[in-house]
Each structure stands twice: as C-alpha cells, then as structure tokens.
N, C-alpha and C positions, 0 to 999 in steps of 0.2 A: 035338719030339724028332726027328723025322724028319730036320731041315735039321743035325742032329749029325753025322749017318753020313757015312762017307769019302765024299769028292767032295760032300757037302753044299753047303748056299749059306752057311753062316755067315764064310765068309771074306769073301765079297762085302760083308756087312753089317757087319763088322768094320773094313774097310779105312777107313783116314782116322780111324778114329774117334777124337774127344778126350777121351771118357767114355763112362759104360754106365750105364742105367736096367736093371736086372734085376726083372722084375715077375711078382709071384708071385697066384694066386688065392687070398684067403684063406678060402673056403669049400672049397679042395681041399689037403690037407695034400701030396700028392705034387708040386705045385709048387713048394713051400718044401723040399722034400727034394732036388729035382733043380738048385737053385738054386746050389749049390756047383759044380756040373760046369759049369754056365753061364759063372760067373765064372771058372773055370779056363782054360776055351776061350776068352774074351774074352781072358785075359791073357797068353796062349799066343802070340797074335797078333803077329808082325814088326813089323806097320805100327804097335802100339800103343807097342812098346818104341822103334822108331825115334823116333817123334813124343816121347815124353818123356825120353827119353835113358838111357833103362832103370834108372834109381836112384831114381825116382819115380813109382809106377804111376799111369795116368791114374785120375781120380775114379769111383767103381763108386757108386752109390745103388740100395739094394732098397727095392722098391716094393710093398707089398701091395694089390690091388685088391680092390673088392667089399667095402668096410668098411660098406656099406648093408644087406648080409647077417645074419641072427641068429646062422647056423651057422657060424661062425668056427672054424676047425680046430686054429689054432696060436696060442697066446697070445703076448702083446705081448714078455713076458720070454724068450720061446726067438727072437723078431726083434734083440730087443737084445744080445742074447749073440751070435747068429749075427752082428751087424752087428761087433761089438768082435772076435770070435775073426778075422773076414777081414780086417780094418782096412779098413771099406769106410766111405762118407762117412755114411750114416747111414740112416734106415730112416722110411716115411712109408706110413701108410694111407690109402688113397684110394677114391673111389668114382667112376668115370666116367659111370656112369648119372647120378649126381647132379653132376656136377661137382665134388666134395668135395676139398681139398688136392690136384687135379691140378696147377693152374699153380705152388702154392708146391713141389710137388715139383720141378717142371721146372726153374723159378727156382733151386732149392737147386742143382741139377747145371749149371745153366750159369753162375754166379756161382761156383762150384768151378773149373771151368775155366778161366775169363777170369782167375781170381785166381792160379793156379798153373802155367799153361800157359806154357811159354818162347816158343811160339809167340806168344802177346799181349802179352808183356813190351814195354816201351818202353826 
C-alpha cells in the first residue's frame, strides 16, 4: 500500500505495461478488498490508454496466491463475481510455494496480450 501514495512508485511499474496481474493473498481478506484500488490505479495510467488506444482496456488477471493454505478467507464465488463485475480476464488460484497454476496464470495473461494488443498484430 505504501507504493500508492502520491509520489509513489506505481507509475514506474505501470509504464509501458501491456497487461496486469493483480495478486491477492487468499489467507488475508484485506488484500482482496484492496484489489479494486490497484486495478483503478493501473487503468488510470496514461501509458496504458496510449498503448491500447483507449477503447479496449489492457487485460487484467486476478490471482489468488497461497492456495496451498487451509485458511482461505474469500470464497471462490466472491472472486468470480468480482472478475465479472470488473470485466477482468479471469481468476486463478495459485501457490507460489508449490508452483501450482503459476505458469498457467502467466500464460493466460501473455496469450491475451499477444492476441488482442494492436502492437502485436500483423
């Protein structure tokens, strides 16, 4: 959260982005509740609008990390509803510790960028 303060570093991370992966911690509900602010911040970046022409948003994938834990605090229906409401690319539950679904989630985002971004069309 400290990076979103005025004068923070988010602009540096968003510059020339072709897509985004917003990651939440499945064991910490607060990270899910702040996902909307991160998405809004990303979409507000002028570089994103310039790359995509403004009529189509850059693809955003929601990822819930720590799927290997038992104390999940947000149910799958909440994530699914959030993805639909925000018009996101999709949602993946992953475990970085066990390397479960990580490559599938990343590949999904990369495939979407390559298929839909005008910069990559021949």
